[in-house]
N, CA, C and O of each residue as an XYZ file, in Angstrom:
464
protein
N     -27.105    -35.279    -12.185
C     -26.155    -36.339    -11.910
C     -26.584    -37.631    -12.588
O     -25.738    -38.398    -13.049
N     -27.871    -37.879    -12.655
C     -28.361    -39.099    -13.269
C     -27.978    -39.165    -14.750
O     -27.621    -40.236    -15.240
N     -28.045    -38.041    -15.470
C     -27.710    -38.045    -16.887
C     -26.240    -38.358    -17.124
O     -25.887    -38.882    -18.180
N     -25.381    -38.048    -16.166
C     -23.962    -38.362    -16.314
C     -23.742    -39.868    -16.365
O     -22.809    -40.335    -17.018
N     -24.597    -40.636    -15.678
C     -24.469    -42.088    -15.690
C     -25.019    -42.676    -16.985
O     -24.573    -43.741    -17.412
N     -25.970    -42.008    -17.612
C     -26.563    -42.510    -18.837
C     -25.707    -42.219    -20.064
O     -25.783    -42.951    -21.050
N     -24.900    -41.174    -20.024
C     -24.122    -40.767    -21.186
C     -23.238    -41.889    -21.726
O     -23.236    -42.099    -22.939
N     -22.479    -42.631    -20.897
C     -21.663    -43.712    -21.453
C     -22.494    -44.798    -22.126
O     -22.013    -45.465    -23.042
N     -23.724    -44.982    -21.686
C     -24.580    -45.989    -22.299
C     -25.176    -45.502    -23.610
O     -25.368    -46.293    -24.533
N     -25.469    -44.221    -23.702
C     -26.132    -43.688    -24.887
C     -25.202    -43.564    -26.085
O     -25.638    -43.758    -27.219
N     -23.947    -43.249    -25.861
C     -23.029    -43.058    -26.974
C     -22.932    -44.299    -27.864
O     -23.059    -44.170    -29.081
N     -22.715    -45.484    -27.314
C     -22.659    -46.666    -28.190
C     -23.984    -46.919    -28.903
O     -24.002    -47.365    -30.050
N     -25.084    -46.635    -28.224
C     -26.382    -46.856    -28.848
C     -26.587    -45.914    -30.020
O     -27.093    -46.319    -31.066
N     -26.196    -44.651    -29.848
C     -26.342    -43.692    -30.933
C     -25.433    -44.048    -32.098
O     -25.837    -43.940    -33.256
N     -24.210    -44.472    -31.802
C     -23.302    -44.885    -32.870
C     -23.871    -46.085    -33.621
O     -23.755    -46.174    -34.843
N     -24.479    -46.993    -32.890
C     -25.066    -48.172    -33.511
C     -26.224    -47.832    -34.426
O     -26.426    -48.495    -35.444
N     -26.982    -46.811    -34.080
C     -28.104    -46.410    -34.913
C     -27.655    -45.922    -36.280
O     -28.373    -46.102    -37.264
N     -26.501    -45.317    -36.359
C     -26.036    -44.756    -37.611
C     -25.213    -45.749    -38.418
O     -24.725    -45.407    -39.495
N     -25.050    -46.956    -37.929
C     -24.403    -48.003    -38.689
C     -22.892    -47.887    -38.817
O     -22.288    -48.634    -39.586
N     -22.279    -46.990    -38.102
C     -20.834    -46.830    -38.247
C     -20.089    -47.502    -37.101
O     -18.866    -47.385    -37.019
N     -20.779    -48.187    -36.234
C     -20.126    -48.834    -35.095
C     -20.305    -50.345    -35.200
O     -21.299    -50.838    -35.733
N     -19.317    -51.059    -34.679
C     -19.370    -52.513    -34.713
C     -18.667    -53.056    -33.478
O     -17.670    -52.499    -33.020
N     -19.199    -54.148    -32.946
C     -18.571    -54.784    -31.796
C     -17.299    -55.497    -32.245
O     -17.300    -56.221    -33.241
N     -16.208    -55.284    -31.496
C     -14.932    -55.909    -31.828
C     -14.290    -56.469    -30.565
O     -14.477    -55.954    -29.463
N     -13.525    -57.543    -30.764
C     -12.725    -58.125    -29.691
C     -11.506    -58.772    -30.344
O     -11.652    -59.510    -31.318
N     -10.316    -58.509    -29.829
C      -9.120    -59.068    -30.450
C      -9.217    -60.587    -30.609
O      -9.538    -61.305    -29.661
N      -8.933    -61.058    -31.815
C      -8.921    -62.485    -32.091
C     -10.278    -63.119    -32.327
O     -10.351    -64.315    -32.608
N     -11.336    -62.365    -32.223
C     -12.679    -62.926    -32.370
C     -13.100    -62.929    -33.839
O     -12.737    -62.034    -34.602
N     -13.847    -63.917    -34.210
C     -14.362    -64.022    -35.580
C     -15.731    -63.326    -35.656
O     -16.386    -63.113    -34.636
N     -16.144    -62.982    -36.866
C     -17.494    -62.417    -37.012
C     -18.579    -63.384    -36.528
O     -19.612    -62.958    -36.011
N     -18.341    -64.676    -36.698
C     -19.331    -65.668    -36.248
C     -19.455    -65.661    -34.719
O     -20.556    -65.770    -34.179
N     -18.315    -65.533    -34.026
C     -18.352    -65.464    -32.568
C     -19.066    -64.195    -32.120
O     -19.868    -64.214    -31.186
N     -18.760    -63.081    -32.808
C     -19.440    -61.818    -32.484
C     -20.946    -61.969    -32.650
O     -21.713    -61.574    -31.772
N     -21.373    -62.541    -33.780
C     -22.809    -62.687    -34.038
C     -23.472    -63.595    -33.008
O     -24.588    -63.325    -32.564
N     -22.790    -64.665    -32.630
C     -23.345    -65.590    -31.635
C     -23.455    -64.922    -30.269
O     -24.462    -65.073    -29.577
N     -22.419    -64.187    -29.884
C     -22.443    -63.496    -28.591
C     -23.531    -62.430    -28.583
O     -24.262    -62.284    -27.602
N     -23.633    -61.694    -29.674
C     -24.661    -60.650    -29.770
C     -26.061    -61.266    -29.701
O     -26.944    -60.728    -29.033
N     -26.263    -62.387    -30.388
C     -27.565    -63.057    -30.352
C     -27.896    -63.513    -28.933
O     -29.036    -63.389    -28.486
N     -26.892    -64.041    -28.225
C     -27.098    -64.467    -26.834
C     -27.488    -63.267    -25.963
O     -28.431    -63.344    -25.176
N     -26.758    -62.166    -26.111
C     -27.038    -60.970    -25.300
C     -28.413    -60.391    -25.618
O     -29.133    -59.958    -24.718
N     -28.772    -60.385    -26.896
C     -30.088    -59.861    -27.288
C     -31.210    -60.733    -26.741
O     -32.226    -60.215    -26.279
N     -31.038    -62.048    -26.789
C     -32.060    -62.954    -26.263
C     -32.225    -62.779    -24.755
O     -33.345    -62.754    -24.245
N     -31.109    -62.657    -24.049
C     -31.182    -62.457    -22.601
C     -31.865    -61.135    -22.271
O     -32.677    -61.063    -21.348
N     -31.541    -60.109    -23.014
C     -32.163    -58.797    -22.780
C     -33.661    -58.850    -23.083
O     -34.465    -58.268    -22.356
N     -34.028    -59.539    -24.141
C     -35.436    -59.673    -24.508
C     -36.210    -60.389    -23.410
O     -37.336    -60.009    -23.091
N     -35.613    -61.418    -22.835
C     -36.291    -62.163    -21.769
C     -36.444    -61.337    -20.500
O     -37.396    -61.533    -19.745
N     -35.529    -60.429    -20.259
C     -35.598    -59.595    -19.043
C     -36.438    -58.347    -19.241
O     -37.002    -57.831    -18.276
N     -36.538    -57.851    -20.464
C     -37.302    -56.625    -20.732
C     -38.109    -56.825    -22.012
O     -37.702    -56.414    -23.098
N     -39.244    -57.457    -21.853
C     -40.121    -57.729    -22.995
C     -40.619    -56.417    -23.606
O     -40.655    -55.390    -22.928
N     -41.001    -56.450    -24.887
C     -41.540    -55.229    -25.501
C     -42.750    -54.708    -24.722
O     -43.627    -55.470    -24.314
N     -42.770    -53.408    -24.532
C     -43.883    -52.753    -23.851
C     -44.359    -51.623    -24.764
O     -43.808    -50.522    -24.768
N     -45.397    -51.933    -25.534
C     -45.886    -50.949    -26.487
C     -46.631    -49.838    -25.764
O     -47.559    -50.075    -24.990
N     -46.192    -48.623    -26.044
C     -46.846    -47.458    -25.459
C     -47.284    -46.541    -26.602
O     -46.639    -46.472    -27.647
N     -48.368    -45.858    -26.382
C     -48.895    -44.949    -27.390
C     -48.337    -43.555    -27.122
O     -48.438    -43.033    -26.011
N     -47.749    -42.965    -28.159
C     -47.170    -41.635    -28.027
C     -47.735    -40.713    -29.102
O     -48.033    -41.136    -30.219
N     -47.873    -39.443    -28.731
C     -48.349    -38.452    -29.688
C     -47.165    -38.014    -30.550
O     -46.145    -37.561    -30.031
N     -47.308    -38.153    -31.864
C     -46.233    -37.758    -32.772
C     -46.485    -36.394    -33.402
O     -45.561    -35.761    -33.913
N     -47.732    -35.942    -33.366
C     -48.095    -34.630    -33.902
C     -49.281    -34.129    -33.087
O     -50.322    -34.785    -33.054
N     -49.144    -32.978    -32.429
C     -50.226    -32.508    -31.567
C     -51.453    -32.033    -32.325
O     -52.489    -31.777    -31.712
N     -51.361    -31.908    -33.633
C     -52.503    -31.413    -34.385
C     -52.757    -29.954    -34.052
O     -51.867    -29.256    -33.566
N     -53.961    -29.500    -34.311
C     -54.314    -28.120    -33.999
C     -54.920    -27.416    -35.195
O     -55.180    -28.026    -36.233
N     -55.135    -26.147    -35.036
C     -55.775    -25.341    -36.076
C     -54.759    -24.969    -37.154
O     -53.688    -24.435    -36.862
N     -55.114    -25.261    -38.394
C     -54.305    -24.858    -39.539
C     -55.024    -23.672    -40.163
O     -56.127    -23.829    -40.688
N     -54.417    -22.479    -40.116
C     -55.112    -21.293    -40.610
C     -55.305    -21.320    -42.124
O     -54.538    -21.941    -42.859
N     -56.341    -20.636    -42.558
C     -56.593    -20.495    -43.980
C     -55.572    -19.546    -44.595
O     -54.752    -18.947    -43.900
N     -55.646    -19.427    -45.915
C     -54.706    -18.537    -46.596
C     -55.399    -17.805    -47.731
O     -56.478    -18.188    -48.184
N     -54.756    -16.758    -48.170
C     -55.256    -15.985    -49.319
C     -54.072    -15.721    -50.231
O     -53.053    -15.179    -49.802
N     -54.214    -16.109    -51.497
C     -53.152    -15.919    -52.471
C     -53.723    -15.143    -53.651
O     -54.716    -15.548    -54.256
N     -53.084    -14.030    -53.965
C     -53.540    -13.180    -55.062
C     -52.478    -13.113    -56.151
O     -51.280    -13.088    -55.872
N     -52.946    -13.085    -57.412
C     -52.044    -12.972    -58.558
C     -52.589    -11.923    -59.512
O     -53.795    -11.697    -59.615
N     -51.668    -11.306    -60.192
C     -52.060    -10.304    -61.182
C     -52.158     -8.912    -60.590
O     -52.051     -8.711    -59.380
N     -52.367     -7.950    -61.494
C     -52.469     -6.547    -61.103
C     -53.766     -5.943    -61.641
O     -54.304     -6.392    -62.653
N     -54.249     -4.930    -60.951
C     -55.428     -4.180    -61.415
C     -56.633     -5.078    -61.618
O     -56.990     -5.878    -60.754
N     -57.266     -4.923    -62.806
C     -58.478     -5.703    -63.104
C     -58.186     -7.185    -63.278
O     -59.097     -8.009    -63.194
N     -56.958     -7.525    -63.514
C     -56.563     -8.937    -63.695
C     -56.272     -9.638    -62.369
O     -56.019    -10.842    -62.329
N     -56.310     -8.876    -61.308
C     -55.994     -9.447    -59.993
C     -57.063    -10.460    -59.591
O     -58.252    -10.146    -59.548
N     -56.618    -11.670    -59.299
C     -57.511    -12.747    -58.865
C     -56.954    -13.333    -57.574
O     -55.757    -13.594    -57.452
N     -57.838    -13.528    -56.631
C     -57.434    -14.058    -55.333
C     -58.123    -15.396    -55.077
O     -59.289    -15.598    -55.418
N     -57.375    -16.282    -54.477
C     -57.889    -17.591    -54.078
C     -57.750    -17.702    -52.573
O     -56.690    -17.417    -52.014
N     -58.808    -18.110    -51.929
C     -58.774    -18.272    -50.476
C     -59.021    -19.728    -50.115
O     -59.833    -20.413    -50.738
N     -58.309    -20.181    -49.104
C     -58.582    -21.505    -48.547
C     -59.030    -21.304    -47.108
O     -58.568    -20.397    -46.414
N     -59.916    -22.145    -46.687
C     -60.411    -22.033    -45.322
C     -59.505    -22.802    -44.376
O     -58.874    -23.788    -44.756
N     -59.453    -22.337    -43.153
C     -58.705    -23.053    -42.132
C     -59.422    -24.340    -41.761
O     -60.602    -24.523    -42.062
N     -58.706    -25.205    -41.117
C     -59.312    -26.467    -40.704
C     -58.596    -26.992    -39.462
O     -57.485    -26.575    -39.134
N     -59.257    -27.903    -38.796
C     -58.708    -28.534    -37.605
C     -58.031    -29.836    -38.012
O     -58.637    -30.688    -38.661
N     -56.764    -29.980    -37.622
C     -56.021    -31.207    -37.889
C     -55.938    -31.990    -36.583
O     -55.452    -31.480    -35.573
N     -56.406    -33.210    -36.609
C     -56.411    -34.055    -35.412
C     -54.995    -34.469    -35.019
O     -54.108    -34.561    -35.868
N     -54.794    -34.715    -33.743
C     -53.482    -35.224    -33.307
C     -53.200    -36.589    -33.938
O     -54.121    -37.331    -34.279
N     -51.914    -36.905    -34.087
C     -51.516    -38.211    -34.612
C     -50.756    -38.963    -33.528
O     -49.996    -38.382    -32.753
N     -50.984    -40.254    -33.497
C     -50.366    -41.112    -32.495
C     -49.643    -42.263    -33.173
O     -49.965    -42.641    -34.299
N     -48.671    -42.807    -32.476
C     -47.936    -43.973    -32.964
C     -47.609    -44.843    -31.753
O     -47.764    -44.421    -30.607
N     -47.165    -46.039    -32.022
C     -46.803    -46.959    -30.952
C     -45.285    -47.108    -30.914
O     -44.640    -47.292    -31.946
N     -44.736    -47.025    -29.730
C     -43.294    -47.196    -29.524
C     -43.085    -48.281    -28.471
O     -43.947    -48.529    -27.628
N     -41.929    -48.914    -28.540
C     -41.565    -49.914    -27.538
C     -40.858    -49.186    -26.397
O     -39.720    -48.743    -26.551
N     -41.514    -49.065    -25.279
C     -40.960    -48.353    -24.135
C     -39.741    -49.029    -23.529
O     -38.958    -48.380    -22.835
N     -39.571    -50.310    -23.777
C     -38.430    -51.033    -23.209
C     -37.240    -51.148    -24.155
O     -36.217    -51.714    -23.770
N     -37.337    -50.634    -25.368
C     -36.232    -50.744    -26.326
C     -34.935    -50.130    -25.781
O     -33.882    -50.755    -25.904
N     -34.970    -48.926    -25.181
C     -33.713    -48.380    -24.643
C     -33.135    -49.233    -23.512
O     -31.917    -49.333    -23.368
N     -34.000    -49.837    -22.722
C     -33.540    -50.694    -21.622
C     -32.849    -51.928    -22.196
O     -31.774    -52.316    -21.738
N     -33.476    -52.547    -23.207
C     -32.865    -53.726    -23.832
C     -31.534    -53.369    -24.485
O     -30.568    -54.124    -24.373
N     -31.474    -52.217    -25.172
C     -30.221    -51.795    -25.803
C     -29.105    -51.647    -24.767
O     -27.967    -52.051    -25.010
N     -29.433    -51.075    -23.626
C     -28.430    -50.913    -22.560
C     -28.003    -52.276    -22.008
O     -26.829    -52.481    -21.697
N     -28.945    -53.199    -21.889
C     -28.616    -54.544    -21.404
C     -27.699    -55.271    -22.381
O     -26.750    -55.940    -21.970
N     -27.985    -55.139    -23.678
C     -27.142    -55.783    -24.697
C     -25.736    -55.202    -24.643
O     -24.752    -55.940    -24.679
N     -25.643    -53.886    -24.558
C     -24.343    -53.223    -24.487
C     -23.563    -53.699    -23.262
O     -22.371    -53.991    -23.358
N     -24.226    -53.774    -22.130
C     -23.578    -54.229    -20.899
C     -23.111    -55.682    -21.025
O     -22.001    -56.018    -20.613
N     -23.943    -56.519    -21.583
C     -23.614    -57.940    -21.769
C     -22.386    -58.090    -22.667
O     -21.471    -58.850    -22.351
N     -22.367    -57.369    -23.779
C     -21.239    -57.459    -24.705
C     -19.949    -56.967    -24.044
O     -18.895    -57.585    -24.192
N     -20.040    -55.866    -23.323
C     -18.847    -55.318    -22.658
C     -18.317    -56.272    -21.581
O     -17.106    -56.433    -21.433
N     -19.223    -56.899    -20.834
C     -18.792    -57.860    -19.813
C     -18.072    -59.055    -20.429
O     -17.247    -59.691    -19.773
N     -18.381    -59.360    -21.682
C     -17.739    -60.475    -22.386
C     -16.473    -60.022    -23.134
O     -15.874    -60.801    -23.875
N     -16.076    -58.761    -22.935
C     -14.828    -58.286    -23.518
C     -14.919    -57.589    -24.858
O     -13.893    -57.292    -25.470
N     -16.133    -57.319    -25.329
C     -16.317    -56.665    -26.620
C     -16.285    -55.152    -26.463
O     -16.674    -54.617    -25.425
N     -15.822    -54.474    -27.492
C     -15.759    -53.020    -27.509
C     -16.479    -52.530    -28.755
O     -16.294    -53.076    -29.842
N     -17.284    -51.518    -28.599
C     -18.010    -50.952    -29.736
C     -17.144    -49.904    -30.407
O     -16.792    -48.899    -29.789
N     -16.794    -50.130    -31.677
C     -15.963    -49.191    -32.430
C     -16.592    -48.854    -33.744
O     -16.031    -48.074    -34.514
């Protein structure tokens, strides 16, 4: 049931990520849109500051060796590589970015804007 409430919020955010969506309001100028968006973003930033969290982007693990052979009979030559351990990789993400995006979307909608 909780995901049903998040779906209306996620759709505009996903559309915004791909650059094909824009906030619109009848009679509004691009300057008004930009000013309203800046206001909403600033308010969201003040309520949900960036929270950097460390996330694993690649679990790493054992990479097996390989054997590659070429040629036939006496000309057959094989090359072997040894396996090795690849360490996990980590990156930093802003844990509050989705919260801020939802706040901006809510702020814009309350002011009469529609994401199209």
